[in-house]
C-alpha positions in Angstrom: 0.0 0.0 0.0 1.3 3.5 -0.8 2.0 5.6 2.2 2.0 9.3 2.6 5.6 9.2 3.9 6.9 7.4 0.8 8.5 10.1 -1.4 10.7 9.8 -4.5 13.6 12.2 -5.3 13.0 14.8 -8.0 15.0 13.2 -10.8 16.7 14.8 -13.8 14.7 14.4 -17.0 16.4 13.3 -20.2 15.1 13.5 -23.8 14.7 10.8 -26.4 13.7 10.7 -30.1 10.0 11.0 -30.9 8.8 7.7 -32.4 6.5 7.3 -35.4 2.9 8.0 -34.5 3.8 10.8 -32.1 4.9 8.7 -29.2 8.0 8.9 -27.0 9.6 6.5 -24.7 11.4 8.5 -22.0 10.4 10.1 -18.7 12.3 10.3 -15.5 14.7 7.7 -14.2 12.0 6.4 -11.9 9.3 6.2 -14.6 11.8 4.4 -16.9 12.6 2.0 -14.2 8.9 1.2 -13.8 8.6 0.3 -17.5 7.4 -3.3 -17.6 5.8 -3.2 -14.2 2.1 -4.1 -14.1 -0.3 -1.1 -14.3 -2.9 -1.4 -11.5 -4.2 2.2 -11.6 -4.7 4.8 -14.3 -4.9 8.4 -13.0 -6.9 10.5 -15.3 -7.1 14.3 -15.8 -10.5 15.8 -16.7 -10.0 19.1 -18.6 -8.5 18.2 -22.0 -8.4 14.4 -21.9 -12.1 14.1 -21.0 -13.7 17.5 -21.7 -13.0 20.0 -24.3 -10.9 22.8 -22.7 -12.5 25.4 -25.0 -15.2 25.8 -22.4 -12.7 26.8 -19.8 -11.1 29.2 -22.3 -14.5 30.9 -22.9 -15.0 31.3 -19.1 -11.6 32.8 -18.7 -12.0 35.1 -21.6 -15.4 36.4 -20.3 -14.0 37.0 -16.9 -10.9 38.7 -18.1 -12.8 41.0 -20.5 -15.2 42.0 -17.7 -12.5 42.8 -15.2 -10.5 44.8 -17.8 -13.7 46.8 -18.5 -14.3 47.4 -14.8 -10.8 48.8 -14.7 -11.6 51.2 -17.5 -10.1 49.3 -20.4 -11.0 47.1 -23.3 -9.5 43.7 -24.2 -9.6 42.4 -27.7 -10.0 38.6 -28.1 -6.9 38.5 -30.3 -4.8 39.9 -27.5 -6.2 37.4 -25.1 -5.6 34.5 -27.6 -1.9 35.6 -28.0 -1.2 35.4 -24.3 -3.3 32.2 -24.0 -1.4 30.4 -26.7 2.0 31.6 -25.5 1.3 30.2 -22.0 0.0 26.9 -23.5 3.2 26.7 -25.6 5.5 27.3 -22.7 3.7 24.7 -20.4 4.9 26.8 -17.4 2.4 28.4 -15.0 -1.4 28.9 -14.9 -3.4 30.6 -17.6 -5.2 32.7 -15.0 -1.9 34.0 -13.7 -0.9 34.9 -17.3 -4.1 36.9 -17.9 -3.8 38.7 -14.6 -0.2 39.6 -15.2 -0.8 40.9 -18.7 -4.2 42.6 -18.5 -5.2 43.3 -14.9 -4.0 45.3 -11.9 -2.0 43.9 -9.0 -4.1 41.9 -6.7 -6.7 41.1 -9.4 -5.6 37.5 -9.8 -8.0 36.0 -7.2 -10.9 38.1 -8.5 -10.2 36.7 -12.0 -10.0 33.2 -10.7 -13.2 33.4 -8.8 -15.1 34.9 -11.7 -13.8 32.5 -14.3 -14.8 29.6 -12.1 -18.3 31.0 -11.7 -18.6 30.8 -15.5 -16.9 27.5 -16.0 -19.0 24.5 -16.7 -19.0 21.5 -19.1 -22.2 20.9 -21.1 -22.8 17.4 -22.5 -21.4 18.5 -25.8 -18.0 19.1 -24.2 -17.3 15.4 -23.7 -14.8 14.1 -26.2 -16.3 11.2 -28.2 -13.3 9.0 -27.6 -13.7 9.1 -23.8 -16.3 6.4 -23.0 -14.9 3.8 -25.5 -11.4 4.3 -24.0 -12.7 4.0 -20.4 -14.5 0.8 -21.2 -11.3 -0.8 -22.3 -9.2 0.6 -19.5 -11.7 -0.4 -16.8 -11.4 -4.1 -17.9 -7.7 -4.0 -17.2 -7.1 -1.8 -14.2 -8.7 0.7 -11.7 -9.2 4.3 -12.7 -8.9 7.4 -10.6 -9.8 11.0 -11.6 -7.1 13.4 -10.5 -8.1 16.9 -11.5 -7.8 20.6 -10.7 -11.5 21.2 -10.7 -14.4 22.3 -8.6 -16.4 19.6 -6.9 -19.4 20.1 -9.2 -17.4 18.5 -12.1 -18.4 15.1 -10.5 -22.0 16.0 -11.4 -21.1 16.5 -15.0 -19.1 13.2 -15.1 -22.1 11.4 -13.7 -24.5 13.0 -16.2 -22.3 12.1 -19.1 -21.7 8.4 -18.2 -18.1 8.8 -17.1 -18.5 8.2 -13.3 -19.4 4.5 -13.5 -15.9 3.8 -14.8 -14.2 5.8 -11.9 -13.1 3.9 -8.8 -11.4 6.7 -6.9 -11.7 10.5 -6.9 -9.1 13.2 -6.2 -10.7 16.6 -7.0 -8.6 19.5 -6.0 -11.5 21.5 -4.3 -12.2 18.4 -2.1 -8.7 17.3 -1.5 -7.4 20.7 -0.7 -4.4 20.4 -3.0 -3.9 20.9 -6.7 -1.5 19.4 -9.3 1.5 19.4 -9.3 1.3 19.2 -5.5 2.2 15.6 -4.7 -0.6 15.4 -2.1 -3.4 15.2 -4.7 -1.6 12.3 -6.5 -1.0 10.5 -3.2 -4.6 10.9 -2.3 -5.6 8.8 -5.3 -2.7 6.3 -4.8 -3.5 5.8 -1.2 -7.2 5.3 -1.8 -6.4 2.7 -4.5 -3.6 1.2 -2.3 -1.3 1.3 -5.3 2.4 2.3 -5.4 3.6 4.9 -7.9 5.5 2.4 -9.9 2.3 0.5 -10.6 0.4 3.6 -11.7 0.2 5.7 -14.9 -1.0 9.3 -15.0 -2.8 10.5 -18.1 -3.1 14.3 -18.5 -2.7 17.1 -21.1 -0.3 19.5 -19.3 3.5 19.0 -18.9 3.9 21.2 -15.8 1.1 19.9 -13.6 0.4 16.5 -15.1 3.5 14.9 -16.6 6.2 16.5 -14.4 4.1 16.3 -11.2 3.4 12.6 -11.7 7.0 11.8 -12.7 8.3 13.3 -9.5 6.6 10.5 -7.6 7.9 7.8 -10.0 4.7 7.3 -12.0 4.7 6.6 -15.7 3.0 9.2 -17.8 0.9 9.5 -20.9 0.5 13.0 -22.4 -2.7 13.6 -24.3 -1.8 16.5 -26.6 -4.9 18.5 -26.8 -6.7 21.3 -24.9 -4.2 23.2 -22.8 -1.3 21.3 -24.4 0.9 23.4 -26.7 -0.5 24.5 -30.0 2.8 23.3 -31.6 4.5 20.8 -29.3 8.3 20.6 -29.8 10.3 17.4 -30.0 11.7 18.1 -26.6 8.2 18.5 -25.1 6.9 15.3 -26.8 9.9 13.5 -25.3 9.1 14.4 -21.7 6.3 11.9 -21.0 6.8 8.2 -21.4 4.3 8.2 -24.2 2.6 11.1 -26.0 -0.8 10.5 -27.8 -3.2 12.8 -29.6 -6.5 11.0 -28.7 -7.8 9.2 -25.6 -8.5 6.3 -27.9 -4.8 5.6 -28.0 -4.4 5.4 -24.2 -5.4 1.7 -23.6 -2.8 0.6 -26.1 -0.3 3.0 -24.6 -0.9 1.5 -21.1 -0.3 -2.0 -22.5 2.9 -0.8 -24.1 4.2 0.6 -20.8 3.8 -2.7 -19.0 5.4 -4.9 -21.6 8.5 -6.7 -20.4 11.6 -5.0 -21.7 
């Protein structure tokens, strides 16, 4: 059973060539050491892999434009998009912080965060069509945990859209009190599942909070390159996770590949 006092060192990452099909076989020293280990648990991000991130973008755009107007200014959507895409491309730091730094006054970051969250929801149409078929396959092979930086109400959307029946464990940041890349939210899911990091794979669409956060604990990682992933991922970025894919439909095969004996 994973314990809260089990911690892995923060390893140095190395790069490797991107393989045909947009996949990479690299990761940290710990995640490479886990290759071939059985996968007992898949940890799954929500925004991007499960739901279309454009709904969050619209909430953040609306909130930013409103606060700029309240401060006496006007924000063009093209300016917002320029900053939004630059932060996605860098994979460093939050989108809310980027908007506050570029367009708002000092101290407005929390106002922006609160307002954006009040507008942020996922309608049924936001569910990617590849999600349920992929989860059916995964659920036949291992347990699944949701590990997401989300409000608690996202669970209602996941129940409505048929995702929740495939989920065995929940780690929602608002309920856990920690957000990725904080190790605590990953440990919450691992401990609930009684699975060690070397027997888990994290699936997410951000390098900073998902891939790097999970790798620091020694988990293997699958990067789903959509949503808040870079608009134009570099070979170096594609080489950071153990495997990079462009659809959740490719995740079951990627999980199988990660546990093949070397």
